Phi, psi and omega in degrees: 000320181299324183296331180267347184291131176245124181245142175290162180303322180298323179293324177293322177296316180296316179298316179297317179299311180295324179296319182279321188266339185091188183303134181213154172277158183305319182298321179291321177300316180303318180292319183292312184272355179057049178233143180304147181304320179300320179292319178297317179298317177299315180297317179296320177300316178297317182292321178291316179299330180269004181062026176272328176235160177227151173276145173217148181292144176263105185290342177280329181207098186295349178280343185246092179296139176263153176240138182231148185264140168278110189300319181295316180291324177296318178301317179297320179296314181298321177295317180301318183267003178069034180255159179281132176260123180239000000 
C-alpha cells in the first residue's frame, strides 16, 4: 500500500517534523514547518487515513490532540521519496 501512496509535499514536511520532534499538536507543527494550520491539518488527515500517523490524547491538555508517527511506515515513505530518515 505504501508503494502506491502519493503524499503532497506538505504531508512529507509534517511527517519529517513529527519524526524528528516526536508527538506534537497541529498548531506546534504549523509553527515549526512554517506552513498554515489548515495545510497541516489536511496533511495530518492524509497521514492518519494512511495509518502512517496516529492520534493520541495529550494528558497535559486534552484540548490539544497529539500526533505520533509509525516509525516503520515513515521509514518506507522516506525511502520511497528518496528522503533521509533520522
